C-alpha positions in Angstrom: 8.5 -31.0 23.8 10.6 -34.0 24.0 11.9 -34.9 26.8 14.9 -37.3 28.5 13.0 -38.4 31.5 14.2 -42.1 32.4 16.8 -42.3 29.7 20.6 -43.1 30.8 23.2 -41.0 29.7 26.9 -42.1 29.6 28.7 -38.8 29.5 32.5 -38.6 29.7 34.7 -35.8 31.4 31.1 -35.1 33.3 32.9 -33.7 36.6 32.9 -30.1 35.1 32.5 -27.5 32.3 30.6 -28.6 29.0 29.8 -32.3 30.1 28.6 -30.9 34.0 26.5 -28.8 31.9 24.9 -31.2 29.4 24.5 -33.7 32.7 22.5 -31.4 34.5 20.4 -30.2 31.7 19.4 -33.9 31.4 19.0 -34.2 35.0 16.3 -31.7 35.0 14.3 -33.9 32.8 14.8 -36.7 35.5 17.2 -38.6 33.6 20.0 -41.0 34.5 23.6 -39.9 34.5 26.8 -41.5 34.1 29.6 -39.6 35.1 32.4 -41.1 34.0 35.8 -39.2 34.5 39.1 -39.2 36.1 38.8 -36.5 38.7 38.1 -38.7 42.0 39.6 -36.2 44.5 39.4 -32.6 44.4 42.4 -30.9 42.1 43.7 -27.3 43.7 44.0 -26.2 40.1 40.4 -27.7 38.4 37.2 -27.3 40.2 34.7 -30.3 40.7 35.0 -34.0 40.7 33.0 -36.9 39.8 31.2 -36.6 43.4 30.2 -33.1 43.4 29.2 -34.1 39.5 26.6 -36.9 41.3 25.5 -34.2 43.8 24.4 -31.5 41.3 22.9 -34.1 39.3 20.5 -35.0 41.7 19.9 -31.8 43.1 18.7 -30.8 39.5 16.2 -33.9 39.7 18.1 -36.7 38.2 19.9 -40.2 39.2 23.7 -40.1 39.6 26.0 -42.8 39.0 29.5 -41.5 39.6 32.1 -44.3 38.2 36.4 -43.2 38.4 37.2 -43.9 34.5 40.3 -43.2 32.9 38.8 -43.6 29.1 42.5 -44.7 28.1 42.3 -47.7 29.7 39.9 -50.0 28.1 39.2 -52.8 31.0 38.1 -49.6 32.6 35.9 -48.1 30.3 34.5 -51.5 29.6 33.4 -52.5 33.1 32.2 -48.7 33.2 30.0 -49.5 30.6 28.6 -52.6 32.0 28.5 -51.2 35.5 26.1 -48.2 34.1 24.1 -50.5 32.2 23.2 -53.1 35.2 22.5 -50.0 37.2 20.2 -47.9 35.4 18.7 -51.4 32.9 21.0 -49.7 29.9 22.5 -46.9 28.3 20.5 -44.8 25.8 23.0 -42.1 25.1 26.6 -41.4 25.0 28.2 -38.1 25.2 31.9 -38.3 24.2 32.6 -35.1 25.8 36.0 -35.5 27.6 39.0 -34.3 25.8 42.7 -33.6 26.0 44.4 -30.2 24.8 47.7 -28.9 24.0 47.8 -25.4 21.4 51.5 -25.3 20.9 53.7 -26.1 17.4 55.5 -29.0 16.4 58.7 -28.3 17.9 56.7 -27.5 21.3 54.3 -30.4 21.6 56.1 -32.8 24.0 55.5 -36.6 22.7 54.1 -36.7 26.2 51.0 -34.7 25.4 51.0 -36.1 21.6 50.1 -39.0 23.4 47.8 -38.2 25.8 45.7 -35.8 23.0 45.2 -39.0 20.5 44.5 -41.7 23.6 42.2 -39.4 25.2 40.4 -37.8 21.9 40.4 -40.0 19.1 41.1 -43.6 21.3 38.7 -42.7 23.9 36.0 -41.6 22.0 35.9 -44.8 19.9 36.5 -47.1 22.7 33.7 -45.7 24.6 31.3 -46.0 21.7 32.8 -49.4 21.2 32.0 -50.7 24.9 28.7 -48.7 25.1 27.7 -50.1 21.7 25.9 -53.5 22.8 24.0 -51.3 25.0 22.8 -48.8 22.5 21.7 -51.5 20.1 18.9 -52.1 23.0 17.7 -48.5 23.4 14.6 -47.3 21.9 16.1 -44.1 20.6 19.9 -44.3 20.8 22.2 -41.2 20.6 25.8 -41.0 20.5 27.1 -37.4 20.5 30.5 -36.2 20.0 32.1 -32.7 21.5 34.2 -32.3 18.3 34.1 -29.6 15.4 32.9 -29.7 11.5 36.3 -31.3 9.4 38.2 -28.4 8.3 41.0 -29.0 6.2 42.0 -25.3 5.7 45.6 -25.2 6.8 45.4 -22.6 9.1 43.6 -24.6 11.9 46.7 -27.5 11.2 49.3 -25.0 11.3 49.8 -23.5 15.1 48.6 -26.8 16.6 49.2 -29.7 14.0 49.2 -32.1 17.0 46.0 -31.2 18.6 43.9 -30.6 15.4 44.6 -33.8 14.4 43.0 -35.3 17.7 40.8 -33.2 17.5 39.6 -34.3 14.1 40.0 -38.0 15.2 36.5 -37.8 17.0 35.2 -35.6 14.1 36.0 -38.8 12.0 34.3 -41.2 14.1 31.5 -39.4 13.6 31.5 -39.8 9.9 32.1 -43.4 9.8 30.3 -44.2 12.8 27.3 -42.5 11.5 27.3 -44.2 8.3 27.9 -47.8 9.9 25.4 -47.7 12.6 22.4 -46.6 10.2 21.4 -50.1 9.7 21.3 -50.0 14.3 19.3 -47.1 14.2 21.7 -45.5 16.4 22.5 -41.9 15.9 25.9 -40.1 15.6 26.6 -36.7 15.8 28.8 -34.1 16.4 28.3 -30.3 18.5 30.7 -27.9 18.1 30.1 -24.2 20.2 30.0 -20.9 17.7 31.7 -19.0 20.1 35.0 -20.1 22.8 33.2 -21.4 25.9 34.0 -20.5 29.2 35.6 -23.5 31.0 39.4 -24.6 32.5 40.6 -25.1 28.8 40.0 -21.5 28.0 43.3 -21.4 29.6 45.3 -22.8 27.0 44.1 -20.2 24.6 46.4 -17.0 24.8 44.4 -13.5 25.1 41.2 -15.4 25.9 39.4 -13.6 28.5 36.1 -15.1 30.1 34.2 -12.3 29.2 34.1 -12.9 25.7 32.9 -16.5 26.1 29.7 -17.8 26.6 28.8 -20.1 29.6 28.6 -24.2 29.0 24.8 -23.8 29.2 24.2 -22.8 25.5 26.3 -26.7 24.6 24.0 -28.3 26.8 20.7 -26.7 25.5 21.7 -27.5 22.3 22.6 -31.0 22.8 19.7 -31.4 24.6 17.9 -30.2 21.7 19.9 -32.9 19.4 19.4 -36.0 21.7 15.2 -35.9 21.7 15.4 -36.6 18.1 14.4 -39.4 16.3 17.8 -41.1 15.9 16.8 -42.3 12.8 16.1 -38.8 11.2 18.6 -36.7 12.3 22.3 -38.4 12.3 25.5 -37.6 10.7 25.4 -33.9 11.5 28.4 -31.6 12.5 25.9 -29.3 14.3 27.1 -25.7 15.8 25.0 -24.6 19.1 23.8 -21.6 18.2 22.3 -23.1 14.9 20.9 -26.0 16.7 19.3 -23.1 19.0 17.5 -20.8 16.4 16.1 -24.2 15.0 13.7 -24.2 17.9 13.1 -21.0 18.3 15.5 -19.0 20.5 16.9 -15.7 19.2 17.7 -14.2 22.2 21.5 -15.2 22.8 22.4 -13.0 25.8 21.6 -15.2 28.7 24.5 -17.3 27.3 26.9 -14.6 27.6 29.4 -14.3 30.2 29.2 -10.8 29.7 26.4 -9.4 27.8 27.4 -6.9 25.5 30.9 -7.6 25.0 32.1 -9.0 21.5 32.4 -13.1 21.4 34.9 -14.7 20.3 34.6 -17.4 17.4 35.9 -20.8 18.5 38.7 -22.7 16.6 38.1 -24.4 13.3 35.1 -22.2 12.2 35.7 -19.7 9.4 
């Protein structure tokens, strides 16, 4: 089985949730994890900081570099990429996990929220990838992974929250363009999206969703690991679903990933 031992992962939004789960899975292989997130001090509403994440990564067997980064700020992102490469001798993998969400209709979406989602989701993904590109070009098996859905133009995925859908699909469109653009460089660019809603802080944004109807972030982390150990020249431009990826690796029992085994699971957004 492949391993991420010795690889350096630059993960945005890795202080909690899916980003932290991906970091910990790689850490168990002995990877170097760059925790690039805004959470430098504790937030009473949200668990975890870059420092608690770094401690967890090191406890799991990895090496951690905690960097307080607002991915909306170009200077911060470019400096973080350079610092990461200097510390670990390069960057092998970029995981664009950071995302902002606001599930409301047009009249109920303040422009401040609209701007935040587009600056973090689409622009942030583009900026982080661009800033890490010089180092990815030097890596032996370079990967870029976006936590974004397969593009689905059914109006039902736009009507309830047009602004969020546009911003989230911006990450997916980066996959479409960059995967083709980077083929000559041997850099894989893929997307990963969960089949079901994942129990993270973001579920508070979805009316009526209870944790017992969700899966744990570890299912996405295990699927991400399965993608990131693949040869980059052989697997690029895919919009993968976590459950499908794990089935390909031989997983048949998904009860472990359920917050409450046996409870009905809610499908995630953007999947028919």
